[in-house]
N, C-alpha and C positions, 0 to 999 in steps of 0.2 A: 604619423597621425596620432594625436592623443585623443582617445574617446572620452566622452563624458562618463560612461559606465560600461564596464565589462560584466557580462552575465555568464557565470560558470554553471553550465547545466541546461539542456534543452528539454526538460520535462515540463509538466503542466505549470509549475510554479515559475520556472525561467521564462517560458513563452508568454505567460500572462503578464509578468512584469515587463518583458521586452515590449509588448504592444502598448502598455501604458506609457512607458518612457518614450517610445518612438512617437506616439501621438502628441506628446508634449514638446517635441522638437529636439530630444536628445540624440546625440550620436551614440550608437551602442553597437556592440558586437557580442553575439552569443557563442560561446565556445562549448562544444559537445564532444566527449570522448568516444561516444558510440558512433556507428556509421548510419544512425537514424535519429530522428527526434522522437520524443515520447517518454523516455526514461523507463519507468516501471509499467508503462502501458506498451504492450506488444501483442499483435493479433496474428495468429496462424490461419492461413487460408487454404490449407490442403483440401478440406472438404466444406468450404464456406468459413465464415468468420468464427473463430474460437479464441477466447482471450486467455493468454498464458500469464498475464499479469493482472492489472486492475480490470474488473469486469462489470461492475454494477454502477449505475447512477443511484446514489443513496438519497431518496427523498424527493418529493414532487416540487420542492422549493429550492433545491440546491442550485447554486450559482452556475453549475455546469449546464443547466438548461439554456442559459443565454448563448453559450457556444454551440450547443446542439441545434438550436433553432437557426442561428446564423449560418451553420454549415449545412442545414437542410437534411439532417440525418433522421432516420427512422428509429423508433423505439418501441419496446413492448413491455408492459407491466410484468414483473415476476409475480408468480402466484404465491399462495400461502399454505399449500398442502404439504405439511411436513409429516413424514413417516419415520418409523423407528425400526431397526432390525437388531436382534440379539442372537448370537450363536448361529448366524447364517440364516435366520428365519425372520420374516416380517412380523412385527408385533401387531395385534388387532388394535384398532383406534382406541378401544376402551380399556386397554391394558393399564392397570394402576401405575406401572413404572412411568408411563408417559405423563400422567398427571403430576407425579412427584418431581419429574424432571423439569416441567414448566415452573412449578413452584420454587425449586431451587435456583433455576435460572433468573426468575424475576427477583428473588431475594437479593441476588448479586447486583442486579441492575438498579435496585432502589435503596440500597444500604445507606444509612445515615450516621452510623456510629463512629467510634474511634478507628483510626487507620488500621487495617488488617488485610491480609492477602485474601484473595477469593478462595483459595484452597482451605485456609484456616476457617474462614467464615462458614463455608458450606459444610466442612467437617463437623461443625457444632450443631448441624440441623439434619444430619443423616448418618446412619450407621456405616462403618467402613466398607462393608460388603454390599451396600445397596446399589444395584445397577443404575438407579436414577442419579446417584451421585457421579458415577462415571460418565454418564451421558451429559450431564449438566457441565462438568468440568471440561469435557472434550468440546462441547458446543462453544464454551467461552474461549477456550484455547484456540479454536479455529477462527472465531471472529476477531479476536485480538492479536493473533499470531504469538501468543504469550504463554509462558509457563504459569499456570494458575498459582503455583506456590510463590511467585514473585509479583503477580499482577495485583495492583491495589484495588480493593473493592470500593474504597472511598473515592478514589479518582474515577474509577469506571462509572459509578453512579452519578457523580458530578458531571462528567462528560455527557452522559445520556440526558441529564436534565438541562444542560447548556445547549443542546443541539437544537437548531432552528431551520433545519433543512427540509422539514415536512415529513410526510409519510410515504411508505412504499419503496420498493426497489425496481429498477428498470434496466433492461438489456438494450444495448445499442445494436440493432440488427445489421447495420453496415460495418461494424467493427469499431472498437474504441480508438484505434490508430487513425481513423478518418477524423476524429476530433482534434488530435494534436497536429495532424497534417494541415488541417484548416487553420489552426491557430498559428502556424509557422509561416503562412503565406505572407510574403512581403517582409519577413523578419530576417535580418542578416545572421544566418547561422552558419558556423564553420564546423562541419562533421569531422570525425576522426582526428580531433584536436584535444588530447588530454592535457590539462594543466598540471605541470609537475610542481611549480613553486609560485607563490604570490609574495612578492617583496613589496612592502607597503610602509608608508608613513602618512600622517594626516594630509590629505589632498592628493595623494599620488599612489598609484598601484602599478607595478610591473609584473606582468604575467609571463613566466617562462614555460614554454611548452615542452613536452617530453621529447620533441625532436629538435629542440634548440631555438625555435623561433621565439621572439619577444614581442609583446604588445603592451602599450601603455594606456592608462586611463586615470581620471581623477577619482573614480570610485569603482567598487566591485560588489556585485551581488552574487553570493555563493548559494546555490541551491542544490549542492551535492548531498546525496543521501547520508543520513547519519552514520551508517555503518562504514561508508567510504571515508568520511571525515575522521572517524575514530581511528582509521587505519593510516592516517597521516597524509592523505591525498585530497587536495594538494597540500604541500608543506607551506607553512607561513613563516615569513621572516620579516620582523621578529615574530616569535611564536604568539599564539593567542594568549590572552590573559588567563591566569590560573582559574578564575571563577567560570570563564567560558569553557575551558577544558573539563572542569569538574561538572558543569551542567551537561556537556556532551556525554560524559561518562554515566551520568545519572539517568539519562533517558533510555528506556528499554528498546533495543533493536529486535524486532520479532522475526520469526522464520515461517515461511509458507513454501510448501511443495505442491504443485498442481500436476495431475495425471489426466491427460485427455485420451479417451478411447472412442474410436469411430466403429460403427457397425453398419452391416448392410441392411438390417431390418431391426425394428424395435422388439425387444424381448422382455420388457419390464412393464409393470402396471403404471398407471398415472401417478405422478407425485411431482411436487415442486422441489423438494430436497429430502434426502434420505440420510438420517443419522444412524451410524452403526457402531458396533463395538469392535470392529475389525481394524486392520492397519490403515485402511482408507477411512478416515473418520466420517466423511461426508461425500455424498454423490448428488449431482443434479443434471437433468437433461439441459442441453444447450439449444436455445430456440432458433438461433440464426443459421445453424449448420445445414448443409444440403442433405446430409445423411444422418440417421439417428446417432447422436453423440452424447456420451456421458462425461461430465467433469468430476474427477475425484480431487478432493481438497483436503489438505492436512496442514494444520497450523501448530505453532509451538514446538516443543522438543520432538514430538513425533514426526514433524516435518523433516527434521534432520535425519532421523532414523530411516525414513522412507528414501531420502535422497542419497543415503549411503549405498543404496542398491544402484546397479546400472539401470539404464533406461529399460532394457529388455527384462531385467529382474523386476522392476517396479510394475511393468505391464503384466508380468506373470502373476504377481501378487494381486493386482486388481482383477484380473480375469478369474483367478481362483476364488476371490471373495464373491464376485458377481455370479459365478457358476453355482456357488452354494445358495445364493438368493434366488436366481432366476432360471437355473437349469443348464444342462450341458451344451445346449445349442448356442450359448453365449460365446463359447470358444470359436466355433466354426464361423459364426457371423461377424467376428471381429475383423476389421480392415486394417488395423494397426493403432498405434498410439504415439503419444509424446510426453516427455516428462519435462517440467519447468522447475528448476531448483534455483530460487532467488538468493539463497544464502551463499552459493558459490559463484554467482554472477559477479565478475570483478568490478563492475561499476554500480553495484548495488550493495552487495555483502549483507543481505538481509531483505526482508519484504517491506514492512512498514513498522513504525514504532508503536510502543504501547507505554503505559504509565505504571511503573513498578512502585512498590512500597517504598517510601522515603524519597521519591523523586522531587517533592517540593515544587518550587517555581523554576525548575531547570528549563523548561520550554521558553518561559519569558526571558530568562537570562540569555539563552542562545539566540533568541529573536531580536534582541536589542542591538541597535547600530553601534558600531565601534569607531569612535573618533570621526563621525560623519564621513567615513571612508569605506568601511567594510560593513556590508549589510548581509542578512541571512534570511532565507525563505525555504519553503518545502513543508511537507506535512509534519516534520518533527518540530517545527517552530510554532505549530498552531496551539493556542492557549485556551481555546474555547472547546466546543463539543464536536469539532470536526477533524480531529486528528485522524491520520491513517486513511484519508480519503482524497479522491481527486479534487472534489470541490474545495476541501480544506487547503490543498496545495495551491489551487488557483487563487483563493482568498489571500493566502500568504504572500504570493507574488504581487498581487495588487497592493497589499499593505506595505510591502517593502518598497514598491515603486512610489507610493504616496509619501513614504518617509524620505526617500531620495529627493523627490521634487520639493518637499516642504523645507528640507535643509538648504536648498538653493545653492548658489555658487559658493565655493570654498574660498575664503580670503587667502591671499598669497602669503600673509604672515600668520597663518593659522598656528 
């Protein structure tokens, strides 16, 4: 059988595209290397739903809501009570460090000048030893999964301005994996099927699997994460053009490590998110878990440093820092934990992408169809304000599907 379109990857982008193409009458097949759908969406249910990957619905107008409502999933708004801790102690809400941190953070998000890195921008507005500078840089490193020394303040502010997903953040109380499971209903997905090589020419794609199987199609949509594409998986024959490879190399692949800790009782004051100067840059309570649960989140280079520890070592670090903050009872109340290291995940090789200084229009170049045969989707191909998000990935899959359908049948003498 020769399919109309092969889709490589069963994450949010691949599933969104598959549904559009299937609804239009195309014969499709989704090939997924993992033993599950969802890509960088994965939910741990040891003590109720806890997200090891994507966690939030960003904005009350994100396209994700269409899927949430269709699946009948429950949500809860995330609060806005941010606390700060320095040297193992909570700062009072009126500490001047906090006000300076917000000022620096907003400066990066609203910058309009010549291209400059976030680190260089903020260094010009704060003394090197100012703790507010450290808090602001860690806050932005976490959000963008980026090294602030490379993160473009110009691109960051433009992406914020271009966003039209609304306001607020929301948790999926039933687990984010329920969303992609619903999206996959009726979609022909083959799990445990990594594609080793794509042999292509205009109007023809041959996918060779790692186990030797071969599938043919007229077109292919590649939704593989940028980190995996940069590692040469799958291989393309002939290789992708030089401008496409350069674009792929110019996009920043970010790093995130998440540390989940479960407790038999709550031992911390109320907060939505806690920013610290410790190795675990950010903590927040998980609302959908059955037992009190804290999520530790580290983005950028610090994520790699935490992930260099074993899971037990990372748990020990987290408990030591929480003990300083909330007392010795934290240790005896801990039921266990789990570490999620997305940079070593073989089918991710990074968390989500960011926009470094000098990236230019690399995302648009990567997103452009190639010879009406190869198409690309995923959050790395998003050119507006929704990079690094599930709703951006969904939008990219729909965009790629529309391009495939608009191109129509490929002439035999292409």
